[in-house]
C-alpha positions as CSV (number, residue, x, y, z in Angstrom):
1,M,18.1,-22.3,16.2
2,K,15.1,-22.5,15.1
3,S,14.8,-23.4,11.2
4,A,13.8,-20.2,8.2
5,M,10.6,-21.5,7.6
6,L,9.7,-22.2,3.7
7,L,6.8,-21.1,0.9
8,S,7.9,-21.4,-2.4
9,E,5.3,-21.3,-5.7
10,K,5.8,-20.9,-9.5
11,A,4.4,-17.8,-11.3
12,I,4.1,-17.2,-14.6
13,V,5.1,-13.9,-16.8
14,S,2.8,-12.9,-18.2
15,S,3.6,-11.3,-22.4
16,K,2.3,-8.0,-20.6
17,G,5.4,-8.2,-17.6
18,Q,2.7,-8.9,-15.4
19,V,3.6,-11.8,-12.3
20,V,0.3,-13.4,-9.7
21,I,1.2,-13.4,-7.0
22,P,0.0,-17.2,-5.4
23,H,-2.4,-16.0,-2.9
24,A,-0.6,-18.3,0.1
25,L,2.6,-15.8,-0.5
26,R,-0.6,-13.3,-0.5
27,V,-1.6,-14.9,2.7
28,K,1.9,-14.7,4.3
29,L,3.0,-10.9,3.2
30,G,-0.2,-9.9,4.2
31,I,-0.7,-8.4,0.6
32,H,-3.8,-7.5,-1.1
33,S,-5.1,-5.4,-3.8
34,G,-4.0,-2.0,-4.1
35,N,-0.5,-2.3,-1.6
36,E,2.3,-0.8,-3.0
37,L,5.3,-3.6,-3.1
38,L,9.1,-3.2,-2.7
39,F,11.0,-5.0,-5.7
40,T,14.6,-5.4,-4.5
41,I,17.5,-7.6,-7.2
42,R,20.1,-8.9,-4.2
43,I,23.6,-9.0,-6.0
44,D,23.0,-12.1,-6.0
45,G,20.7,-12.3,-7.7
46,V,18.0,-13.1,-5.3
47,I,14.4,-10.3,-6.0
48,E,13.2,-9.8,-2.5
49,I,9.4,-8.6,-2.8
50,I,8.7,-6.3,0.2
51,P,4.8,-4.7,1.4
52,V,5.5,-1.1,1.5
53,K,3.9,-0.2,4.8
54,R,1.3,3.4,4.7
55,S,0.0,4.5,8.3
56,I,-2.0,7.3,8.5
57,E,1.1,9.1,10.3
58,M,2.0,9.7,6.7
59,L,-1.2,11.7,5.4
60,F,-0.4,14.0,7.6
61,G,0.0,17.5,5.6
62,C,-1.6,15.6,2.4
63,C,-4.4,18.4,1.6
64,K,-3.0,21.7,3.1
65,R,-3.5,24.2,1.7
66,D,-1.4,26.8,0.0
67,N,-2.6,30.4,1.6
68,E,-4.7,29.4,4.1
69,S,-5.5,28.3,7.7
70,P,-5.9,24.8,8.4
71,M,-9.7,23.8,8.8
72,S,-11.5,22.8,12.3
73,I,-13.6,20.0,12.4
74,R,-16.5,22.2,12.8
75,D,-15.1,23.7,9.8
76,M,-14.2,20.2,8.3
77,D,-17.9,18.6,9.6
78,D,-20.0,21.8,7.7
79,A,-18.3,21.1,5.1
80,I,-18.8,17.4,4.6
81,M,-23.0,18.1,5.9
82,T,-23.2,20.4,2.7
83,A,-21.1,18.4,0.1
84,V,-23.4,15.5,1.9
85,S,-26.5,17.7,0.9
86,E,-25.9,18.6,-2.1
87,K,-26.2,15.3,-3.9
């Protein structure tokens, strides 16, 4: 049986309820600036912090335009070039 690795660090709660996650824990969990975290309180009182994983597939359809057909790659390239040239 493998033994579980234990990593323990202290943090202080600010007056605004904010907590800085210690560097060693951020590295271990792969947490970076801008990541979303899921906090779960178990029945035994233990708080679990789980990084929310994102993938490119989660973005599918988020920019859908109502009442318009999807843009082709060429249309997207043209729109990007137009926007860049206007600046």
